[in-house]
KESE-140554 format. One record per residue (C-alpha): residue number from 0; residue in three letters; x, y, z. Coordinates in nm, 4 decimals. Layout:
% KESE-140554
     k     r       east      north         up
   NUM   ala          X          Y          Z
...
This chain:
% KESE-140554
     k     r       east      north         up
     0   arg    -0.0924     0.2956     2.4176
     1   ile     0.2505     0.3168     2.2587
     2   ile     0.4846     0.0380     2.3687
     3   glu     0.7820     0.1435     2.1603
     4   glu     0.8438     0.4502     1.9439
     5   gly     0.9870     0.3978     1.5990
     6   glu     0.9882     0.5593     1.2561
     7   glu     0.8016     0.5185     0.9283
     8   ile     0.6266     0.1904     1.0233
     9   ala     0.3694     0.1250     1.2961
    10   leu     0.2416    -0.2121     1.4135
    11   val    -0.0934    -0.1859     1.5902
    12   gly    -0.1707    -0.5091     1.7695
    13   ile    -0.4684    -0.6150     1.9757
    14   gly    -0.4961    -0.9008     2.2218
    15   ser    -0.2533    -1.1874     2.1727
    16   arg    -0.1029    -1.0280     1.8622
    17   val     0.0628    -0.7490     2.0599
    18   ser     0.3372    -0.9874     2.1732
    19   ala     0.3735    -1.1072     1.8134
    20   cys     0.4177    -0.7461     1.7001
    21   ile     0.6936    -0.7021     1.9601
    22   gly     0.8669    -1.0130     1.8255
    23   ala     0.8278    -0.8962     1.4660
    24   ala     0.9760    -0.5568     1.5549
    25   ser     1.2788    -0.7357     1.6951
    26   leu     1.3276    -0.9217     1.3648
    27   leu     1.2812    -0.6011     1.1668
    28   arg     1.5604    -0.4309     1.3617
    29   glu     1.7965    -0.6760     1.1932
    30   his     1.6910    -0.5141     0.8645
    31   gly     1.7579    -0.1655     0.9970
    32   leu     1.3930    -0.0809     1.0618
    33   arg     1.2803     0.0866     1.3851
    34   val     0.9114     0.0111     1.4220
    35   thr     0.6519     0.1783     1.6408
    36   ile     0.4540    -0.0765     1.8425
    37   ala     0.1082     0.0162     1.9685
    38   asp    -0.1315    -0.1838     2.1861
    39   ala    -0.4847    -0.1020     2.0738
    40   arg    -0.6173    -0.2462     2.4042
    41   phe    -0.9853    -0.2149     2.3166
    42   ala    -1.1687    -0.3490     2.0121
    43   lys    -1.4598    -0.1191     2.0868
    44   pro    -1.4555     0.1717     2.1231
    45   ile    -1.1312     0.2089     1.9314
    46   asp    -0.8754     0.4665     2.0378
    47   thr    -0.9334     0.7075     1.7494
    48   asp    -0.6777     0.9601     1.8735
    49   leu    -0.4035     0.6958     1.8763
    50   ile    -0.4989     0.5614     1.5330
    51   glu    -0.5105     0.9066     1.3747
    52   arg    -0.1769     1.0038     1.5278
    53   leu    -0.0113     0.6888     1.3926
    54   val    -0.1577     0.7313     1.0436
    55   lys    -0.0437     1.0931     1.0250
    56   ser     0.3112     1.0194     1.1403
    57   his     0.3957     0.6866     0.9664
    58   arg     0.4190     0.5747     0.6049
    59   val     0.2988     0.2210     0.6831
    60   val     0.0456     0.1166     0.9487
    61   met    -0.0218    -0.2542     1.0027
    62   leu    -0.3320    -0.3592     1.1963
    63   val    -0.2703    -0.7036     1.3455
    64   glu    -0.5502    -0.9005     1.5076
    65   glu    -0.6467    -1.2596     1.5719
    66   gly    -0.9922    -1.1915     1.4335
    67   ser    -1.1855    -1.2246     1.1110
    68   ile    -1.3247    -0.9744     0.8614
    69   gly    -1.5484    -0.7214     1.0328
    70   gly    -1.3480    -0.6922     1.3545
    71   phe    -1.1068    -0.4341     1.4934
    72   ser    -0.9380    -0.3604     1.1591
    73   ala    -1.2729    -0.2980     0.9900
    74   gln    -1.3664    -0.0452     1.2581
    75   val    -1.0328     0.1331     1.2177
    76   leu    -1.0674     0.1491     0.8389
    77   thr    -1.4239     0.2782     0.8676
    78   his    -1.3158     0.5523     1.1072
    79   leu    -1.0243     0.6553     0.8851
    80   ala    -1.2510     0.6658     0.5799
    81   gln    -1.4992     0.8882     0.7615
    82   ala    -1.2147     1.1096     0.8859
    83   arg    -1.0750     1.1290     0.5262
    84   leu    -0.7417     0.9854     0.6400
    85   leu    -0.7187     0.6643     0.4377
    86   asp    -0.4704     0.8214     0.1972
    87   arg    -0.2316     0.9447     0.4652
    88   ala    -0.0497     0.6108     0.5010
    89   glu    -0.0336     0.2623     0.3571
    90   ile    -0.2744     0.0757     0.5866
    91   asp    -0.2680    -0.3029     0.5872
    92   pro    -0.4964    -0.5225     0.8017
    93   met    -0.3541    -0.8606     0.9012
    94   ile    -0.6491    -1.0762     1.0028
    95   leu    -0.7539    -1.4407     0.9996
    96   pro    -0.7968    -1.5577     0.6397
    97   asp    -1.1497    -1.6404     0.5272
    98   arg    -1.0831    -2.0120     0.4894
    99   phe    -1.0636    -2.3324     0.6899
   100   ile    -0.7629    -2.3544     0.9229
   101   ala    -0.6539    -2.7080     1.0000
   102   his    -0.6405    -2.8469     1.3523
   103   gly    -0.3100    -2.8006     1.5298
   104   ser    -0.1433    -2.6203     1.8159
   105   pro    -0.2157    -2.2472     1.8535
   106   ala     0.1340    -2.1719     1.7199
   107   glu     0.0773    -2.3930     1.4144
   108   gln    -0.2620    -2.2380     1.3438
   109   leu    -0.1290    -1.8831     1.3741
   110   ala     0.1552    -1.9670     1.1356
   111   asp    -0.0974    -2.1183     0.8932
   112   ala    -0.3064    -1.8016     0.9192
   113   gly    -0.0020    -1.5791     0.8580
   114   leu    -0.0265    -1.4112     1.1975
   115   asp     0.2894    -1.5387     1.3658
   116   val     0.6014    -1.3310     1.4313
   117   gln     0.7792    -1.4331     1.1106
   118   ser     0.4738    -1.3691     0.8915
   119   ile     0.4195    -1.0218     1.0372
   120   ala     0.7831    -0.9256     0.9818
   121   ala     0.7778    -1.0670     0.6277
   122   arg     0.4606    -0.8742     0.5429
   123   val     0.6121    -0.5487     0.6708
   124   leu     0.9211    -0.5972     0.4520
   125   glu     0.7030    -0.6791     0.1520
   126   leu     0.4866    -0.3712     0.2078
   127   val     0.7892    -0.1439     0.2508
   128   arg     0.9260    -0.2706    -0.0832
   129   glu     0.5887    -0.2047    -0.2493
   130   val     0.5699     0.1494    -0.1103
   131   glu     0.9278     0.2297    -0.2135
   132   ser     0.8711     0.0847    -0.5606
   133   arg     0.5605     0.2978    -0.6165
   134   ala     0.7404     0.6065    -0.4874
   135   ala     1.0291     0.5458    -0.7300
   136   val     0.7911     0.5206    -1.0263
   137   arg     0.5953     0.8284    -0.9160
   138   his     0.9129     1.0390    -0.8939
   139   gln     1.0671     0.9135    -1.2181
   140   pro     1.1631     1.2145    -1.4356
   141   his     0.9365     1.2642    -1.7350
   142   arg     0.8415     1.5284    -1.9849
   143   glu     0.5752     1.5815    -2.2466
   144   arg     0.6117     1.6355    -2.6176
   145   arg     0.3918     1.6197    -2.9264
   146   val     0.4313     1.3142    -3.1447
   147   pro     0.4198     1.3751    -3.5210
   148   gly     0.1198     1.2026    -3.6698
   149   ala    -0.0703     1.1742    -3.3431
   150   pro    -0.4486     1.1957    -3.3900
   151   arg    -0.5902     1.5491    -3.3935
   152   arg    -0.9590     1.4844    -3.4471
   153   arg    -1.2071     1.3338    -3.2015
   154   glu    -1.3007     1.0483    -3.4390
   155   asp    -0.9306     0.9608    -3.4805
   156   leu    -0.8865     0.9518    -3.1036
   157   val    -1.1934     0.7284    -3.0614
   158   his    -1.0566     0.4925    -3.3270
   159   leu    -0.7185     0.4853    -3.1504
   160   arg    -0.8836     0.3986    -2.8189
   161   glu    -1.0794     0.1142    -2.9817
   162   val    -0.7803    -0.0330    -3.1618
   163   ala    -0.4996     0.0312    -2.9134
   164   pro    -0.5949     0.2025    -2.5846
   165   leu    -0.2274     0.2017    -2.4872
   166   gln     0.0051     0.2519    -2.7836
   167   val     0.3810     0.2400    -2.7384
   168   leu     0.5945     0.4473    -2.9716
   169   his     0.9717     0.4122    -2.9807
   170   gly     1.1713     0.7322    -3.0232
   171   asp     1.5312     0.8425    -3.0163
   172   glu     1.7803     0.7570    -2.7424
   173   gly     1.5877     0.4560    -2.6183
   174   leu     1.2915     0.6589    -2.4946
   175   ala     0.9391     0.5208    -2.5051
   176   ala     0.6278     0.7318    -2.5469
   177   val     0.2764     0.6381    -2.4452
   178   val    -0.0352     0.7889    -2.5999
   179   val    -0.2576     0.8638    -2.3013
   180   glu    -0.6316     0.9206    -2.2840
   181   val    -0.7230     1.2861    -2.2543
   182   glu    -1.0288     1.4880    -2.1608
   183   asp    -0.9604     1.7934    -2.3780
   184   leu    -0.9075     1.7715    -2.7537
   185   asp    -0.6353     2.0355    -2.7259
   186   asp    -0.4305     1.7765    -2.5402
   187   val    -0.4644     1.5101    -2.8108
   188   gly    -0.1188     1.4138    -2.9280
   189   met     0.0423     1.4887    -2.5921
   190   val     0.2333     1.1926    -2.4615
   191   asp     0.4113     1.1020    -2.1455
   192   glu     0.7725     1.0110    -2.2112
   193   arg     0.9663     0.7965    -1.9637
   194   arg     1.3177     0.6593    -1.9683
   195   asp     1.3883     0.2871    -1.9166
   196   gly     1.0708     0.1679    -2.0818
   197   leu     0.7254     0.1153    -1.9340
């Protein structure tokens, strides 16, 4: 069930971590983020309709559980893989780490495991930065051109791959060119040219 509707980011909690997701959403509002909060309610069977709806309508979906590898998050990821939906959003399971957690109060142990309110909010901010950074690189303007002296024959290309699989060439106006691996010999010598370096 949806507890709170937001945009771009969805926190899917189960069990005790639902209240932590609500707290994390409150912290994220201070950063200008309106987060969808969902209570998964059942570890099995999972609410596939809810999960699919969230993945299709959000850029980031966090699965937050006080469980180890192989639990609720694993079932969600398996379902999304079978439904061919893993690439629709950035999906990040937050689970108990596979290591010893020292004795302490429940609050101390959850903080140690990275499943407390502050850790959830921090992970969301980190993931949003990662997604935005990748999007910026993917949409960076680029063009192709032929580089004089680039290898034309298959044996030259093989030699280039053995010696320098990624060769940086410096051109005019501070542009950098990268010789990329190609499938078709007709494309040998084509490079991807990007501004601001690599």
